[in-house]
N, C-alpha and C positions, 0 to 999 in steps of 0.2 A: 368559594361558593358553598353555602350550607347544604347539607344533605338531609334527607328525611330522617327523623328520629327512629331508632330501632324499636321493635315491638315492645320490648321491656320498658323503655323510657316512655313510650306512648301510654302504657297502662298507668303510669304515675300521673301523667297529664290528664288522662280520662278520669282518674279518681279525684283529682283536684277540681276538674270541671264539674263532675257530678256533685261534689261538695259545695261548690259555689252556687249551683242551681238549687240544691236543697236549702242552702242558707237563704237565698233570695226568696224562695217559696215560703219558707218558714217565717221569715221576717215580714213578708207581705201578706200572707194569707191566714196565719194562725192568730186568732184573737187572744188577748191576754187571759181571758177566762179559760183557755185551754192549758193553763200553766201546769196543772197536775199531770196531764198527758205528756207534756214536754219534759217534765221532771222524770217521769217514768221512763221515757225514751232515753233520756240522758243517763240514768242509772244503769239501764240495760246495756247501753253502748260502752259506758265506763267498765262495767264488769267484763264485757267481751274483749275490750282492748287490753285490760289487765291480764286476763287469762292468756292471751297471746304473748304479752310482754313477760309473763312468768315462764311460759313454756318454750319460747324461742331460744333463749340462751341455754336452756337445758338440752334442747336438740343440738345446739352448737357443741356442747360438751361431748355428747355421744358421737356426733359427726367427726369432731377432731380426733377422738380416740379410735374411731373406726379406721382411719387412715385413707389416704388418697387412692381412688380407684377401686376400693372394695365394694362389694355388692351392698353392704350396709350403708356406706357413704352415699351411694347413688339413691338409696331409699330415703335417706335423710334430706338430700337435695329436694326431692319431690315433696316431702312432708313440710320442709321449711318454706318452700315457694307457695304451696297451697295455704298454709297457715297465714302467711303474710298477706297474700292477695285476697283470700276469701274471708278472713276474720279481722286481722290486725289493722290493715289499712282502712277498710270501710268503717270499722268501729271507731278508729281515731277521728275520721272525718265527721261522723255523726256525733261523737262526743264534743268536738269543737263547735259544730254548728248549733247543737242544742244548748251547750254551755254558754256560748256567747248570747244566744237568745235570752236565756235566763238571766245572765249578768246585766243585760241591757233592760229588759222588760220588768224585772223584779227588783234588782238591786241597784240599777242605774250606775253601775260601776262604783258604788259607794262602799267604803269599809276597807280598812287595812288588811283584814283577813282575806278579802277577795283578791286584792292585789298580790298578796303573798301566794295565794292559791294559784292564781294565773301564772305567776313566776315559776312555780313548781310544775305546772302543767306544760309550760314552755320547755322546761328541762326534760320532762318525760317525753315530749315530742322530739327533742334533740336525741334522746336515748333511742327512741324509735328509729330515727334516721340512722343512727350508728348501727343498730341491729340490721337495718335494711341493707346498708352498705356491706356489712360483714356477711350477710346471707349471700349477696352477689359474689363476694370474693370466694366464699366456700363453694359456691356453684361452679366457679372457674378453677377449683382445686387449689386456690391460694390459701394455704394454712398459715396465716401470719400470727395467730394467737394460740396460746396453749389451752388445754382443757381447764387448767387452774384459773386462767384469766376468765373464762366463761363461767366458771363456778362463782367467782367473785362478782362478776357482772350480773349474775342471776339474782343477787341480793339488792341491787340498786333500785329496780322498780318497786320492790317491797318497801324500802325505806321512803321513797318518794310518796307512795300511796298512803303509808301511815301518816306522814306529815300532812298530806292533802286532806285526808278524812278528819284529822284532828282540827284543822282549820275550818272545814265546813261545818262540823258538828258543834265544836266548842266556841268558834268565833272569838278567839282570845283578845283580839284588838280590832 
C-alpha cells in the first residue's frame, strides 16, 4: 500500500503543479501582443535560475569542506535548501513556461537553433535535478563527492549558458 509523500517530496509536486497552472494560464490568457512582457519575464526567470545554478555548487564546495556535523555545515544546509526552494526551482518553472510560450507563439518550434537550444535547456534541467539530489544527500550528511568535484561542476552551468546565449543571439542555423 502506498503511503503519503513526505513533505519534501510534496514541495516538488506543488512546484510542478503551480508550473502547470501557470502554463495553462499563460497559454490561454496571454495574447500574442504581450510577447515583450513574456520575453521580459523569461529573461528575468533565466537570470534568476542561472544565479542559483552558479551559486549552489559553490555552496556545495564550502559545505563539503566544512565537514559533517560542523556548525558551518548546518548553516550551508539551510542556505542550500532556501536557495533551491525560493529561487532555483521557481525560476526554472517560470523559465520553462515562458520559454515554451515563446517557442510556440513566436517561433512555432521552427529553426535548428531553437531545437539545439531546447536540447541544452533540457541538459541544464538535468543538471538542476542532479544538484537537487546532491543537496538532499548533503542535507542527510552523505558526503559522496569531493570539493574538487563541485568546483568542476560549478563550471558546467556556465558552459551550457554560453552555448544557449550564442544560439539565441546568433541563430547560427
